[in-house]
C-alpha positions in Angstrom: 106.4 95.6 99.2 108.4 98.0 101.2 109.7 97.0 104.7 111.6 98.7 107.3 113.7 95.8 108.8 114.8 97.5 112.0 113.0 99.3 114.7 113.6 103.1 114.9 116.1 104.4 117.3 115.3 107.1 120.0 116.4 109.9 117.8 114.3 108.8 114.8 111.3 108.1 117.1 111.5 111.7 118.5 111.8 113.2 114.9 108.9 111.1 113.8 106.7 112.1 116.7 107.4 115.9 116.0 106.9 115.5 112.3 103.6 113.5 112.7 102.3 116.2 115.0 103.1 119.0 112.6 101.8 117.1 109.6 98.5 116.4 111.5 98.1 120.1 112.4 98.8 121.1 108.7 96.3 118.5 107.4 93.5 119.7 109.9 94.3 123.4 109.3 93.9 123.1 105.4 91.3 120.4 104.9 90.5 121.5 101.3 94.1 121.2 100.1 94.4 118.2 97.8 98.2 118.5 97.3 101.2 120.0 99.0 104.5 121.2 97.9 107.5 119.8 99.8 111.1 120.8 99.3 113.8 118.3 99.6 117.5 119.3 99.0 116.3 122.4 97.0 113.9 120.3 94.7 110.3 121.0 94.9 108.0 117.9 95.0 104.1 118.1 94.6 102.5 115.3 96.7 98.9 114.3 96.8 97.0 114.7 100.0 96.6 110.8 100.3 100.2 110.5 100.3 100.6 113.1 103.1 98.0 111.3 105.2 99.9 108.0 104.6 103.1 109.7 105.6 101.5 111.0 108.8 100.3 107.5 109.6 103.9 106.0 109.0 105.4 108.8 111.1 102.9 108.0 113.9 103.9 104.4 114.0 107.5 105.2 113.9 107.0 107.6 116.8 105.6 104.6 118.8 108.7 102.7 118.1 107.2 100.4 115.4 108.8 99.3 112.1 106.5 99.9 109.2 105.6 97.7 106.2 103.7 99.2 103.2 101.6 96.9 101.1 99.5 97.7 98.1 95.7 96.8 98.7 95.8 94.3 95.8 98.9 92.6 97.2 98.7 88.8 97.7 100.1 87.5 101.0 101.7 84.2 101.9 100.1 82.3 104.8 102.9 83.4 107.2 102.5 87.0 106.2 98.8 86.9 106.7 99.1 85.0 110.0 101.5 87.7 111.1 99.1 90.4 110.3 96.4 88.8 112.2 98.7 87.9 115.1 97.6 84.3 114.9 99.6 81.0 114.2 100.0 79.8 110.6 98.1 76.6 111.4 95.3 78.7 112.8 95.1 80.8 109.6 95.2 77.7 107.4 92.1 76.3 109.3 90.3 79.7 108.7 91.2 79.4 105.0 90.0 75.8 104.7 86.7 76.6 106.6 86.1 79.3 103.9 86.2 82.2 106.4 88.9 84.0 104.4 89.0 83.7 100.6 92.3 82.5 99.0 93.8 81.2 95.8 96.3 78.6 95.2 99.5 79.1 93.2 100.6 75.6 92.7 100.6 74.1 96.2 100.9 77.6 97.9 97.9 79.5 99.3 97.8 83.2 98.6 95.5 85.7 100.5 94.6 89.1 99.1 95.3 91.8 101.5 91.9 93.4 101.1 90.2 90.1 101.9 92.3 89.6 105.0 91.5 93.1 106.2 87.8 92.6 105.6 88.1 89.4 107.8 90.0 91.4 110.5 87.5 94.2 110.5 84.7 91.8 111.0 86.5 89.8 113.7 87.3 93.1 115.5 83.7 94.3 115.2 82.4 90.9 116.7 85.0 91.2 119.5 83.8 94.8 120.3 80.2 93.8 120.3 80.9 90.9 122.6 82.8 93.2 125.1 79.9 95.7 125.0 77.5 92.9 125.7 79.6 91.8 128.6 79.8 95.3 130.1 76.0 95.7 129.7 75.5 92.4 131.6 77.9 93.4 134.3 76.0 96.8 134.7 72.6 95.0 135.0 74.1 92.7 137.6 75.5 95.7 139.5 79.1 94.4 139.3 80.5 97.9 139.6 81.4 98.3 135.9 
């Protein structure tokens, strides 16, 4: 797990914004490229396209003033880490686990949640929320509420 502990300062935010913009343009201009050569202090590095796309996403987050954490998809999270990613309380997360809505394992007395299982739950939760919002907007239009 790699975590940036502090928020980027204004200079870093500006640099990240410019870099993300240029990297996005480059990736769009050459969609067939599966790797890129990057030079760092006179040393050539060959990076896979997926790493460049990930770097663009990291720079975009930094440009918005966010700290960034990188987790491998197979990572197991603590209940507090999982709650933080869902932006819910730890007790609420534990309730979701105990109801079987998110799979988990136990390591001794500690619950562990796979990152990919947590993201699957989040995607489904977000989809249901979006569907509900669309239904409310549809009802508001049918009732001529000005939406």
